[in-house]
C-alpha positions, 0 to 999 in steps of 0.5 A: 462463144460468139462474143469471144470470136468477136474479140479475137477478130477485133484483135486480129484486125487491129494488129494485122499490119503491125511489125515490131522493129528489130534492132541489130543489137537484139539480133547480136544478143540472140545470136550469142545466146543461141551459139552459147546454147549450141556449144553446150549441146552435143552435136557430132557435126560442130565443135562443142564442149564435148570435144573441148574437154578431151582436148584440154585434158590431153594437153594437160597430160602432155604438159605434165609429162613433158615437164616431168621428163625435163626435170628428170633430164635436168636431175640426171645432168646435175648428178652426172656433173656432180659425179664428174666433179668428184672424180676430178677432185679425187684425181687431184687429191691423188695427184697431190698425195703422189707429189707429197710422197715424192717430196718426202723421198 
Protein backbone atom coordinates (compact mmCIF):
# COMPACT_ATOMS: atom_id res chain seq x y z
CA UNK A 1 0.00 0.00 0.00
CA UNK A 2 2.79 2.40 0.73
CA UNK A 3 4.06 1.97 -2.83
CA UNK A 4 0.67 3.05 -4.30
CA UNK A 5 0.65 6.21 -2.19
CA UNK A 6 4.14 7.05 -3.44
CA UNK A 7 2.98 6.79 -7.07
CA UNK A 8 -0.11 8.94 -6.34
CA UNK A 9 2.05 11.54 -4.62
CA UNK A 10 4.53 11.50 -7.49
CA UNK A 11 1.78 11.99 -10.09
CA UNK A 12 0.13 14.74 -8.04
CA UNK A 13 3.45 16.61 -7.72
CA UNK A 14 4.22 16.14 -11.44
CA UNK A 15 0.92 17.59 -12.63
CA UNK A 16 0.42 20.11 -9.82
CA UNK A 17 0.90 23.24 -11.97
CA UNK A 18 -0.31 21.80 -15.27
CA UNK A 19 -3.10 23.63 -17.10
CA UNK A 20 -4.46 22.34 -20.39
CA UNK A 21 -5.01 25.07 -22.99
CA UNK A 22 -8.65 25.51 -23.99
CA UNK A 23 -9.32 26.89 -27.44
CA UNK A 24 -12.31 29.11 -28.26
CA UNK A 25 -13.44 26.54 -30.84
CA UNK A 26 -13.67 23.85 -28.15
CA UNK A 27 -15.76 26.14 -25.96
CA UNK A 28 -18.18 26.81 -28.85
CA UNK A 29 -18.52 23.10 -29.61
CA UNK A 30 -19.22 22.28 -25.98
CA UNK A 31 -21.74 25.12 -25.75
CA UNK A 32 -23.59 23.85 -28.84
CA UNK A 33 -23.74 20.33 -27.43
CA UNK A 34 -25.06 21.52 -24.07
CA UNK A 35 -27.65 23.75 -25.77
CA UNK A 36 -28.81 20.87 -27.98
CA UNK A 37 -29.00 18.55 -24.96
CA UNK A 38 -31.05 21.10 -22.99
CA UNK A 39 -33.40 21.68 -25.96
CA UNK A 40 -34.47 18.02 -25.89
CA UNK A 41 -34.81 17.96 -22.09
CA UNK A 42 -38.06 19.19 -20.50
CA UNK A 43 -37.65 22.36 -18.49
CA UNK A 44 -40.70 24.58 -17.88
CA UNK A 45 -38.53 27.70 -17.70
CA UNK A 46 -36.92 27.44 -21.15
CA UNK A 47 -38.06 26.99 -24.74
CA UNK A 48 -37.60 23.35 -25.74
CA UNK A 49 -38.95 20.65 -28.03
CA UNK A 50 -41.93 20.09 -25.74
CA UNK A 51 -43.10 23.63 -26.48
CA UNK A 52 -42.10 23.56 -30.14
CA UNK A 53 -44.20 20.47 -31.00
CA UNK A 54 -47.58 22.01 -30.06
CA UNK A 55 -46.68 25.22 -31.88
CA UNK A 56 -45.95 23.29 -35.09
CA UNK A 57 -49.08 21.15 -34.75
CA UNK A 58 -51.27 24.21 -34.08
CA UNK A 59 -49.82 26.12 -37.02
CA UNK A 60 -50.36 23.11 -39.30
CA UNK A 61 -54.00 22.78 -38.24
CA UNK A 62 -54.62 26.49 -38.79
CA UNK A 63 -53.00 26.29 -42.23
CA UNK A 64 -55.10 23.30 -43.29
CA UNK A 65 -58.34 24.86 -42.01
CA UNK A 66 -57.50 28.16 -43.70
CA UNK A 67 -56.76 26.50 -47.04
CA UNK A 68 -59.97 24.47 -46.85
CA UNK A 69 -62.07 27.55 -46.10
CA UNK A 70 -60.47 29.38 -49.03
CA UNK A 71 -61.27 26.45 -51.31
CA UNK A 72 -64.88 26.35 -50.08
CA UNK A 73 -65.31 30.09 -50.71
CA UNK A 74 -63.76 29.77 -54.16
CA UNK A 75 -66.03 26.85 -55.04
CA UNK A 76 -69.10 28.78 -53.84
CA UNK A 77 -68.08 31.80 -55.93
CA UNK A 78 -67.56 29.64 -59.01
CA UNK A 79 -70.91 27.91 -58.49
CA UNK A 80 -72.74 31.22 -58.07
CA UNK A 81 -71.00 32.62 -61.17
CA UNK A 82 -72.06 29.56 -63.18
CA UNK A 83 -75.66 29.85 -61.94
CA UNK A 84 -75.72 33.56 -62.81
CA UNK A 85 -74.40 32.79 -66.27
CA UNK A 86 -77.11 30.13 -66.76
CA UNK A 87 -79.83 32.55 -65.69
CA UNK A 88 -78.51 35.20 -68.06
CA UNK A 89 -78.34 32.66 -70.89
CA UNK A 90 -81.89 31.53 -70.13
CA UNK A 91 -83.07 35.15 -70.19
CA UNK A 92 -81.35 35.68 -73.52
CA UNK A 93 -82.94 32.54 -74.92
CA UNK A 94 -86.34 33.64 -73.74
CA UNK A 95 -85.81 37.04 -75.25
CA UNK A 96 -84.77 35.49 -78.55
CA UNK A 97 -87.82 33.25 -78.55
CA UNK A 98 -90.10 36.17 -77.85
CA UNK A 99 -88.54 38.08 -80.74
CA UNK A 100 -88.98 35.13 -83.07
CA UNK A 101 -92.63 34.78 -82.00
CA UNK A 102 -93.26 38.44 -82.67
CA UNK A 103 -91.61 38.19 -86.07
CA UNK A 104 -93.87 35.23 -87.02
CA UNK A 105 -96.97 37.17 -86.12
